[in-house]
SEGU-141465 format. One record per residue (C-alpha): x, y, z negated; residue number from 1; residue in one letter. Coordinates in nm, 3 decimals. Example, Ala and Ser with C-alpha at 12.3 -4.5 7.8 and 13.67 -1.06 7.14 Angstrom:
<pts>
[pt [1.230 -0.450 -0.780] 1 A]
[pt [1.367 -0.106 -0.714] 2 S]
</pts>
This chain:
<pts>
[pt [12.311 10.768 -11.575] 1 M]
[pt [12.570 10.955 -11.751] 2 R]
[pt [12.287 11.053 -12.009] 3 S]
[pt [12.229 10.676 -12.094] 4 K]
[pt [12.613 10.615 -12.145] 5 A]
[pt [12.627 10.913 -12.376] 6 I]
[pt [12.304 10.775 -12.550] 7 T]
[pt [12.479 10.397 -12.560] 8 K]
[pt [12.819 10.551 -12.691] 9 S]
[pt [12.640 10.772 -12.961] 10 L]
[pt [12.439 10.490 -13.122] 11 A]
[pt [12.735 10.270 -13.085] 12 L]
[pt [12.928 10.551 -13.260] 13 V]
[pt [12.623 10.595 -13.572] 14 L]
[pt [12.596 10.198 -13.552] 15 L]
[pt [12.961 10.144 -13.704] 16 K]
[pt [12.918 10.455 -13.922] 17 F]
[pt [12.570 10.319 -14.096] 18 A]
[pt [12.732 9.977 -14.127] 19 A]
[pt [13.041 10.139 -14.297] 20 G]
[pt [12.851 10.339 -14.557] 21 V]
[pt [12.564 10.060 -14.585] 22 G]
[pt [12.290 10.230 -14.666] 23 A]
[pt [12.207 10.454 -14.339] 24 I]
[pt [11.920 10.297 -14.116] 25 A]
[pt [11.902 10.486 -13.773] 26 I]
[pt [11.646 10.325 -13.514] 27 G]
[pt [11.903 10.324 -13.195] 28 L]
[pt [11.654 10.271 -12.917] 29 A]
[pt [11.471 10.635 -12.982] 30 T]
[pt [11.715 10.814 -13.238] 31 F]
[pt [11.393 10.835 -13.504] 32 A]
[pt [11.455 10.758 -13.840] 33 P]
[pt [11.291 10.439 -13.989] 34 L]
[pt [10.955 10.467 -14.166] 35 S]
[pt [10.979 10.571 -14.507] 36 L]
[pt [10.821 10.195 -14.616] 37 A]
[pt [11.103 10.059 -14.404] 38 Q]
[pt [11.378 10.249 -14.585] 39 V]
[pt [11.259 10.164 -14.939] 40 R]
[pt [11.270 9.789 -14.839] 41 T]
[pt [11.571 9.827 -14.689] 42 S]
[pt [11.738 9.996 -14.995] 43 I]
[pt [11.465 9.887 -15.290] 44 Y]
[pt [11.592 9.531 -15.415] 45 K]
[pt [11.481 9.477 -15.745] 46 P]
[pt [11.661 9.197 -15.964] 47 T]
[pt [11.506 8.851 -15.909] 48 A]
[pt [11.424 8.711 -16.294] 49 I]
[pt [11.331 8.325 -16.405] 50 A]
[pt [11.110 8.247 -16.656] 51 S]
[pt [11.201 8.149 -17.006] 52 G]
[pt [11.530 8.354 -16.947] 53 V]
[pt [11.620 8.660 -17.167] 54 D]
[pt [11.771 8.925 -16.947] 55 V]
[pt [11.991 9.169 -17.169] 56 N]
[pt [12.019 9.519 -16.938] 57 D]
[pt [12.051 9.901 -16.993] 58 I]
[pt [11.802 10.145 -16.885] 59 L]
[pt [11.991 10.467 -16.817] 60 T]
[pt [11.922 10.804 -16.617] 61 D]
[pt [12.061 10.692 -16.308] 62 K]
[pt [11.760 10.411 -16.264] 63 D]
[pt [11.400 10.516 -16.087] 64 I]
[pt [11.278 10.849 -16.202] 65 P]
[pt [10.899 10.799 -16.284] 66 T]
[pt [10.780 11.128 -16.278] 67 G]
[pt [10.692 11.181 -16.598] 68 Q]
[pt [11.030 11.256 -16.747] 69 K]
[pt [11.131 10.885 -16.802] 70 G]
[pt [11.295 10.597 -16.593] 71 F]
[pt [11.242 10.285 -16.495] 72 A]
[pt [11.406 9.938 -16.396] 73 R]
[pt [11.263 9.691 -16.181] 74 D]
[pt [11.241 9.307 -16.180] 75 Y]
[pt [11.115 9.038 -15.917] 76 A]
[pt [10.945 8.719 -16.029] 77 I]
[pt [10.736 8.496 -15.786] 78 N]
[pt [10.443 8.348 -15.985] 79 V]
[pt [10.106 8.122 -15.868] 80 Q]
[pt [9.762 8.147 -15.897] 81 K]
[pt [9.655 8.089 -16.268] 82 D]
[pt [9.981 8.069 -16.429] 83 E]
[pt [9.982 8.270 -16.753] 84 R]
[pt [10.240 8.481 -16.841] 85 L]
[pt [10.396 8.628 -17.133] 86 E]
[pt [10.621 8.937 -17.063] 87 I]
[pt [10.799 9.131 -17.337] 88 S]
[pt [11.042 9.381 -17.374] 89 V]
[pt [11.260 9.521 -17.707] 90 S]
[pt [11.478 9.807 -17.763] 91 A]
[pt [11.619 9.929 -18.054] 92 G]
[pt [11.701 10.285 -17.911] 93 G]
[pt [11.418 10.406 -17.703] 94 F]
[pt [11.015 10.362 -17.674] 95 D]
[pt [10.971 10.067 -17.415] 96 T]
[pt [10.659 10.055 -17.159] 97 V]
[pt [10.604 9.717 -16.936] 98 L]
[pt [10.438 9.737 -16.648] 99 S]
[pt [10.347 9.421 -16.384] 100 L]
[pt [10.285 9.525 -16.020] 101 L]
[pt [10.144 9.269 -15.761] 102 D]
[pt [10.267 9.246 -15.435] 103 S]
[pt [10.088 9.553 -15.285] 104 A]
[pt [10.235 9.777 -15.561] 105 G]
[pt [9.943 9.822 -15.774] 106 E]
[pt [9.974 9.785 -16.138] 107 V]
[pt [9.768 9.463 -16.293] 108 V]
[pt [9.869 9.502 -16.643] 109 A]
[pt [10.049 9.779 -16.867] 110 E]
[pt [10.154 9.841 -17.237] 111 N]
[pt [10.360 10.089 -17.431] 112 D]
[pt [10.342 9.964 -17.819] 113 D]
[pt [10.289 9.591 -17.880] 114 S]
[pt [10.146 9.611 -18.223] 115 V]
[pt [10.160 9.805 -18.555] 116 G]
[pt [10.455 10.063 -18.537] 117 D]
[pt [10.653 9.861 -18.317] 118 N]
[pt [10.775 10.043 -17.995] 119 T]
[pt [10.807 9.734 -17.823] 120 N]
[pt [10.579 9.626 -17.544] 121 S]
[pt [10.412 9.312 -17.475] 122 L]
[pt [10.183 9.171 -17.214] 123 I]
[pt [9.982 8.844 -17.143] 124 F]
[pt [9.845 8.785 -16.809] 125 F]
[pt [9.678 8.516 -16.600] 126 K]
[pt [9.810 8.540 -16.231] 127 V]
[pt [9.499 8.582 -15.998] 128 R]
[pt [9.673 8.559 -15.685] 129 Q]
[pt [10.001 8.377 -15.579] 130 S]
[pt [10.288 8.612 -15.465] 131 G]
[pt [10.585 8.813 -15.543] 132 N]
[pt [10.526 9.063 -15.873] 133 Y]
[pt [10.732 9.313 -15.990] 134 I]
[pt [10.816 9.369 -16.419] 135 V]
[pt [10.889 9.699 -16.503] 136 R]
[pt [11.067 9.825 -16.755] 137 V]
[pt [11.061 10.205 -16.834] 138 S]
[pt [11.085 10.459 -17.123] 139 S]
[pt [10.815 10.655 -17.263] 140 F]
[pt [10.812 11.054 -17.351] 141 G]
[pt [11.130 11.140 -17.130] 142 G]
[pt [11.371 10.904 -17.290] 143 S]
[pt [11.658 10.826 -17.060] 144 S]
[pt [11.641 10.476 -17.210] 145 G]
[pt [11.917 10.234 -17.380] 146 G]
[pt [11.965 9.824 -17.415] 147 K]
[pt [11.706 9.611 -17.394] 148 F]
[pt [11.622 9.262 -17.372] 149 T]
[pt [11.306 9.130 -17.114] 150 L]
[pt [11.205 8.774 -17.122] 151 R]
[pt [10.938 8.629 -16.915] 152 V]
[pt [10.767 8.319 -17.012] 153 N]
[pt [10.533 8.074 -16.806] 154 K]
[pt [10.293 7.953 -17.049] 155 L]
[pt [10.148 7.643 -17.067] 156 Q]
[pt [9.767 7.547 -17.139] 157 V]
[pt [9.718 7.345 -17.427] 158 V]
[pt [9.477 7.062 -17.414] 159 K]
</pts>
């Protein structure tokens, strides 16, 4: 019985500590940590964006490491089946890479350099399945990044 009281007291202390810190998640029933997937979804929160709005942001070495000496910043957008997207990112200070990931985290479209000597990125994509998608802006070749402008447009079919 004393063991249960100690367990409850310890659980309460850990719960208060986790609430104060804000980024720690502990399973109180068994003291087992959450699965990696649960931790990622509780900490990882891409910025929601809307169609037709310029997003001015800064990519830094404090963002998501890509594993290829670069960094990435993610944005969430909800799209419907058969919508057509135009996604563009422009930056003067670094070579951009643009990726579109589906709800399973799979890359469904990607572009490094849009045309010619331009290091900005551009994707045209027809949505095959409704859901939440991730638009990822990253740097190419180990650049830590800089200022950029991202825009997602939902295109209308001309009849």
